[in-house]
N, C-alpha and C positions, 0 to 999 in steps of 0.2 A: 461633365458640365451639368449643372443642376439649376433649377429655377427658384425653388422655394425652400426655406429652412423649416423643418418639422421637428418637434420634440415630443417625447412621451410625457404626458402630464397627468397628475393625479388631482382631480377637482372635486370640490364639495360645495353644497349649497351655502351661500354666504349668509342669508337672512333667516334660515330655519332655526327656530328656538332650540332644537335638539342637536344643532350642528355647530358647536363652538370649536371646530377643529383647527389647529394651528400647525400640527406636525403629523407625519404618517403614524407615529407611535400612538396618537390619540384615537386611531381607527381600530384598535384591537377589539375584536368581538362585534364589530359593526357590519352593516350590509354594504359590501363593496362589489361593484360591477367590474368584470372583465368583459371583453367583447366576444372573442371566440378562441378556441384552442390554438388555431394557427396564426393568430394575429401577433405581430411583433410588438408594436407599441401598446396594444390593448391587452396582452396577456404575457408574452414571454418577457418583455422588458420589466414589468412590475415584479415578476418572480425573481429576476436577477438584481434589479436596482433598488427594490424596496427594503430587503433585509438589512443592508448597512444603515438604513435610515430608521430602523427600529420596528419594522412591520414585516412579518413573514407570512406570505400566502400559504394556505392550507394548514397553518399552525395558529396564527393569530386571527384568521378569518377564513371563511369558506368562499372562494370566488364564485360569483353568480354570473353566468354567461348571458349577456344581454342580446347577443346576436349582431352587434354592430356598434361602431363609434357613435353614430347619431342616436341609437337607442339607449346607449349608456348615458349620453348627455341629457336626453329628454327624461330618462328615468331619474337622474339626479335632480333635474329641475322640478319634477313632480313629487319628489320625496320617496320614490320607490327604492332608491339606493342612497346611502349616505355619502358615498364617494364612488368615483368611476375613474378607471385608468383608460385614457384616450389619447389620440393624436391631437395636439393642440391646434393644428391647422383646420381640422374638422370643426372644432368649437368656434374658431374665429370666422369661418365661412358661414356657419349657422347663425352666428350673431350678426354678421354683415347682412344676411338675407332677412333678418327679423324673425327667424324661427325661435330664437331664445334671446334673452337679454344678457349681455356679458357680465353686467354687474350682479347678476344672480349668483355667480360662481366665485369661489375662492380657489385659486391655484395653490395647492399645498406643496407640490414638488414638480420640478421639470428636469428632464434629462439633458444631456448634451444633445446637440442637433443630430437628428437622424436624416441623412439624405433621402429624398424620395426617389423618383425616377431620374435617371441620368442618361446622357448620351456619351458613347465611347467610340473610339476608333482603334484599329489594330495598331500594335506597338511598332510594327515594322514598315509602316508606310514611308514613302519618300518624304523627306523633310518639307519640301515645298508643298506637297499635297496636304500634309498634316497641318501646316500653317494656314493654308487656305480654308480648310474645314473649321479650324478654331476661330479664324477671323469671321467666318460666316455666322457662327453662333454668337460670338461675343459682341459683334456689331449690330445684331438684330435687336430692335427696340420693340417691346411688347405693345400691342394695341391697348386701348382703354379697356376693352372687354377682358383681355388677358390680365391686365393689371388688377382688375377687380377680382378675377378668379384666383389670382395668386397673392391676394392680401396686400396689394400695393407693390409687390416686386415688379421691376420693369425690365429685367434682362437676365440672361444666363450668366452664371459665375463659374470660374474654374474650381474643381474639387479634385482630390486624389484619394485613392483607395486606402493608403496608409494612414492618413490623418483623419479625414472626414468619416470614414467607415469604421473607425476604431471602436466606438460604442456599439455599433451594429455587430461587429465581430465578437465583442465581449459577450453580448447577450446570446448570440448564437452558440458560442463555445460553452458557456456556462449552462445553457439549456440542453446541451448534449447533441446539438446539430451544427457542428462547426462547418464553415465553408471549405470543403475539401472535395476532391474528385469522387471519393467513395459515396459521400452523401449526395453529390450532384447526380451520379449515375443511378443511385437508388431512387431519388425523386423522379428522375426522368423515366425510370422503369414503372413507377407507380402511376405517373401521368399517362403513359402509353397503355397500361393495363386498364385504367379507368376509361380512357377513350375507346378502347376495344369493347368494353362492357356496354358503354352507351350506344355504340353502333349496333351491337348485337341486340340490345333491347329495342332499338328503333326498327330493326329488321323484323323482329318478332311481333311488334305492334302494328306494322304496316299491313293493310288489308291485302289478302291474296287476290290475284287477278281471277276473275270469273271467265271461263272459256266461252267464246261466242257460240251461239247455237248453230248447229250444222244446217246448211241450206237443204231444203227438200228437193228431191229429184224432180 
């Protein structure tokens, strides 16, 4: 169950004199922003989805890591980058809030929909319970605040892993990190080790207790 459709988008400045870009192939040798190494729509997706469109990262351009989708969008707006690979919902929210003007940007390419967060339940629930859970979500109407946050979407919609996650799986598999148990366990191990290191650093930085002075006889 998901609330909002999101696509990986390649955007360029619409009105810049030096930015007459109409296709991804026009960006060869240009300044192109990715967001961060671990980002799906901001880095992995363009590495997989751009080459069939005529633009190969690390070959036709050197990706410049901006540090975030909002930073890529602002960088394109300022002219720091000639194109940015971003999640289109971030661009729409920034435009809705007045941070940028949507007409500043030209969308050169959009992917199929990437599901964002979703709600799932175990496959072996009793049918009656499964139906009640689904009805609870699908009958829920978003508040006006939620509608604004989700770019006008007003309710949850049913999705399934086979169909709606196909493009996500394609990007993961072609990036060398397919969704399988081995990678899941490796990522879980990395997260546990990182958490242990953070806890150790916090303990080392914590001030040691000063013993209370002994009372005089």
